[in-house]
C-alpha positions in Angstrom: -12.5 -11.4 -32.0 -11.0 -8.9 -29.5 -8.3 -10.1 -27.2 -7.7 -8.6 -23.7 -4.4 -6.5 -23.2 -3.1 -4.8 -20.2 -2.4 -1.6 -22.3 -6.2 -1.3 -22.7 -7.1 -2.1 -19.2 -8.2 0.6 -16.7 -8.8 0.9 -13.0 -11.2 3.2 -11.3 -11.8 3.5 -7.4 -14.0 5.4 -5.0 -14.4 5.4 -1.3 -17.7 3.5 0.0 -20.2 5.1 2.3 -21.3 1.6 3.4 -19.0 -1.3 3.5 -19.5 -3.5 0.6 -21.7 -1.3 -1.5 -20.1 0.4 -4.4 -21.2 4.1 -4.6 -23.0 5.4 -7.7 -20.7 8.4 -8.2 -17.3 9.6 -7.3 -14.9 7.3 -9.0 -11.5 8.3 -9.9 -9.2 7.2 -12.5 -6.3 5.4 -11.0 -2.8 5.0 -12.9 -1.3 1.7 -12.2 1.5 -0.6 -13.5 0.2 -3.9 -12.6 -2.7 -5.5 -10.7 -3.4 -9.0 -9.3 -6.7 -7.9 -7.5 -9.1 -10.8 -8.0 -11.5 -13.3 -6.5 -10.8 -17.0 -6.4 -13.1 -19.9 -5.3 -11.2 -23.1 -5.0 -12.9 -26.7 -5.5 -12.8 -29.3 -2.7 -12.2 -32.8 -3.9 -14.7 -35.3 -2.7 -13.7 -37.7 0.0 -16.6 -40.2 -0.3 -16.0 -43.7 -0.8 -18.0 -46.7 -2.1 -18.4 -45.4 -5.7 -15.5 -46.8 -7.4 -11.9 -45.5 -8.2 -13.3 -42.3 -10.1 -14.0 -39.5 -7.8 -17.2 -37.8 -7.3 -17.8 -34.3 -8.4 -16.0 -31.5 -6.2 -17.8 -28.9 -4.3 -17.1 -25.2 -4.2 -15.2 -23.7 -1.2 -15.3 -20.1 0.1 -14.4 -17.1 -1.9 -11.4 -15.1 -1.5 -10.8 -11.6 -2.9 -7.6 -9.9 -2.6 -4.6 -9.0 -4.5 -1.8 -6.2 -5.0 -1.8 -3.1 -7.3 1.6 -1.4 -8.3 0.9 2.3 -8.4 3.3 5.3 -9.1 4.4 7.3 -6.1 3.2 10.6 -7.1 2.0 14.1 -5.7 -1.6 13.8 -6.1 -3.1 10.2 -6.8 -0.9 8.6 -4.0 -3.0 10.6 -1.5 -6.0 8.5 -2.2 -3.9 5.6 -1.2 -2.7 7.3 2.0 -6.3 7.9 2.8 -7.0 4.1 2.5 -4.1 3.4 4.6 -4.4 5.9 7.5 -7.9 7.4 7.1 -8.8 11.1 6.3 -6.1 13.6 6.6 -5.9 16.8 8.3 -5.8 19.3 5.3 -4.6 22.9 5.8 -3.6 25.9 3.5 -5.5 27.8 0.8 -4.2 27.5 -2.7 -1.6 24.8 -1.8 -2.8 22.2 0.4 -0.9 20.3 3.1 -2.5 16.9 4.0 -1.2 15.3 7.1 -2.0 11.6 7.7 -1.3 9.8 11.2 -1.2 6.2 12.0 -3.3 4.7 14.8 -6.7 5.0 13.5 -9.1 2.1 14.5 -11.3 2.8 11.5 -10.2 2.7 8.0 -12.5 3.6 4.9 -13.3 0.9 2.4 -13.2 1.2 -1.3 -14.9 -0.1 -4.4 -12.4 -0.8 -7.3 -13.3 -1.6 -10.8 -10.8 -3.2 -12.9 -11.9 -2.9 -16.6 -11.0 -4.8 -19.8 -13.2 -3.0 -22.2 -12.4 -5.2 -25.3 -13.8 -8.4 -23.7 -16.1 -6.6 -22.3 -15.2 -7.4 -18.6 -15.8 -4.9 -15.9 -15.0 -6.6 -12.5 -16.2 -4.6 -9.5 -14.4 -5.4 -6.1 -16.2 -4.0 -3.1 -15.3 -3.9 0.5 -11.5 -3.3 -0.3 -9.6 -2.5 2.8 -5.9 -1.5 2.4 -3.7 -4.3 4.2 -0.2 -2.7 3.6 1.7 -0.6 1.2 5.6 -0.7 0.4 8.0 1.6 -1.1 11.6 1.0 -2.2 14.3 3.7 -2.7 17.3 3.3 -4.6 19.6 5.4 -6.9 17.8 5.0 -10.3 14.6 3.5 -11.8 11.1 3.9 -11.7 9.6 4.9 -8.3 6.4 2.9 -7.5 4.5 1.6 -4.4 3.0 -1.9 -3.9 -0.5 -1.6 -2.5 -1.9 -4.8 -0.9 -5.8 -5.1 -0.6 -8.3 -7.3 1.0 -11.6 -7.2 -0.8 -15.2 -8.6 0.3 -16.0 -9.9 -3.1 -16.3 -9.5 -6.8 -19.1 -8.6 -9.3 -18.4 -9.0 -12.9 -20.4 -7.1 -15.6 -20.5 -6.3 -19.3 -20.5 -2.6 -18.8 -19.0 -0.2 -16.5 -20.5 0.7 -13.0 -17.9 3.5 -12.5 -19.4 5.8 -15.1 -16.7 8.3 -16.3 -13.9 8.5 -13.5 -12.4 11.9 -12.8 -8.7 11.9 -13.2 -6.1 13.5 -10.9 -3.2 15.5 -12.4 -0.4 12.9 -12.4 3.0 14.4 -11.1 5.4 11.5 -10.3 8.3 11.6 -7.9 11.4 10.2 -9.0 14.1 8.6 -7.0 16.4 11.6 -7.5 13.8 13.6 -5.5 14.5 11.0 -2.5 16.2 11.6 0.6 16.5 10.2 4.2 17.1 11.8 7.3 17.9 10.7 10.8 16.8 13.0 13.8 16.6 15.7 11.2 20.0 15.3 9.8 20.6 13.9 6.1 21.8 10.3 6.6 24.6 9.5 4.3 26.2 6.4 2.7 22.8 4.8 1.8 22.7 2.3 -1.1 19.1 1.5 -0.8 16.2 1.5 1.4 12.7 0.2 1.8 9.8 0.7 4.2 6.5 -1.3 4.5 3.3 0.1 6.7 1.0 -2.7 7.5 -2.6 -2.5 8.9 -2.5 -6.3 9.4 -6.2 -6.6 8.4 -8.1 -9.5 9.9 -10.7 -11.0 7.7 -14.2 -11.5 9.5 -14.8 -15.0 8.2 -18.6 -15.8 9.1 -20.9 -18.2 7.6 -22.7 -16.8 4.7 -24.5 -18.2 1.6 -22.4 -16.2 -0.7 -19.1 -17.3 0.7 -17.8 -13.7 1.3 -16.4 -12.2 4.3 -18.3 -10.0 6.7 -15.7 -7.3 6.9 -11.7 -6.5 7.3 -10.8 -5.1 10.7 -7.3 -3.3 11.2 -5.2 -4.9 13.9 -2.0 -3.8 15.5 -0.2 -1.7 13.0 3.4 -2.2 11.9 6.1 0.1 10.3 9.2 -1.7 9.1 11.8 -1.6 6.6 15.4 -2.1 5.8 18.5 0.1 5.2 21.8 -0.9 3.2 24.5 1.3 4.0 28.1 1.5 3.1 30.1 1.0 6.5 31.8 4.5 6.8 30.9 5.5 10.3 29.4 4.0 13.3 26.2 6.2 13.7 23.7 3.3 12.9 25.8 0.7 14.8 26.1 2.7 17.9 22.3 3.3 18.0 21.8 -0.6 17.5 24.3 -1.3 20.3 22.7 1.1 22.6 19.1 0.1 22.0 18.0 3.8 21.5 15.3 5.0 19.1 15.8 7.7 16.5 13.3 9.2 14.0 13.8 8.3 10.2 12.3 10.6 7.6 11.8 9.4 4.0 11.1 12.3 1.7 10.7 13.2 -2.0 10.5 16.8 -3.0 9.6 18.4 -6.3 9.3 21.9 -5.0 8.2 23.7 -1.8 4.5 23.2 -2.5 4.9 19.4 -4.1 6.5 16.9 -1.7 5.8 13.7 0.3 7.3 13.0 3.6 7.0 9.8 5.8 8.3 10.0 9.2 8.8 7.1 11.5 9.1 8.8 14.9 10.7 6.1 16.9 12.9 3.6 15.1 14.9 0.7 16.6 17.7 -0.8 14.9 18.8 -4.6 15.2 22.5 -5.3 15.6 23.8 -6.6 12.2 26.3 -9.0 10.9 29.1 -7.1 9.2 30.9 -9.3 6.5 33.8 -8.8 4.4 33.0 -10.7 1.1 35.9 -9.5 -1.0 37.9 -6.4 -1.9 35.0 -4.3 -2.7 33.4 -1.7 -0.1 31.7 -3.2 3.0 28.0 -2.9 3.4 25.7 -3.3 6.5 21.9 -4.0 6.5 19.6 -2.9 9.3 16.2 -4.3 9.4 14.5 -1.4 11.3 11.3 -1.5 13.3 9.0 1.6 14.4 7.0 2.0 17.5 4.8 4.3 19.1 6.4 7.6 20.0 4.8 9.3 23.1 6.1 12.7 22.1 4.8 12.8 18.5 1.6 10.7 19.8 1.8 8.1 17.0 4.2 5.8 15.3 4.0 7.6 11.8 3.2 10.8 10.2 2.8 11.3 6.6 2.7 14.9 5.0 1.6 15.3 1.4 1.8 18.6 -0.3 -0.1 19.4 -3.6 -2.9 21.2 -5.1 -5.8 18.9 -4.3 -8.5 20.5 -2.2 -9.4 17.3 -0.1 -9.2 13.6 0.0 
């Protein structure tokens, strides 16, 4: 008897033409490290009295389909998730392509994602998937990944795949050693670690339906936030926090001139942090930053991905 193993699991995804309807073709094989995407339907305990101490049978509640997927930060596949987060990019270039994603779109594409456990066999198709947020952490070493949070309409389980034979991207991962952070175009030193989260703050449209599913998932006010841990060696960030002024922060990963990823928060505001002395070791300060719309750039965030992919 076969037993499910994560090593044999597969994940395929495609963008939908109609919300909640999986396309017949166009699925891409998606590398992932872990996935909690799934549907659950809780039971409601009976509140009725008069039948003794033993409770009556419970009834089913509404279906909730959502979860997280941990994906590699790479030069090609991550463009798929960026399209889900921001909408379709503007693509320029001939052989080497430059894909520019911008925040602020009122309409986001939905996806169909199939999570396969072929040894059971169990092929779970999640339709109407909308990207709620993604998070990236920067540090000195380790594997570089992004956590993607999704809101789905529902789950359909079958014993055969509906994704066909997915097309695979060429996987070219970025590493932490490829990363750098700039403030107003100048390299920012003394950074111990940093993280950023872009959130669409998706709102579930919970209407009355006989299948318990949602009607849609609409993006609300977006947010770009993060945290920077720095060795306290100068007052550049502290002065900005005290003055209440904005500065741009650029997070980049570069493999070559034609393969790179740059995330720019155009107007970042810093809070005034507490600076603590906790012993003889070096002193650090943490800044929980927030980004806002920048009138000059025309948006809060711009992401530029350079690779060989023709389009997303």
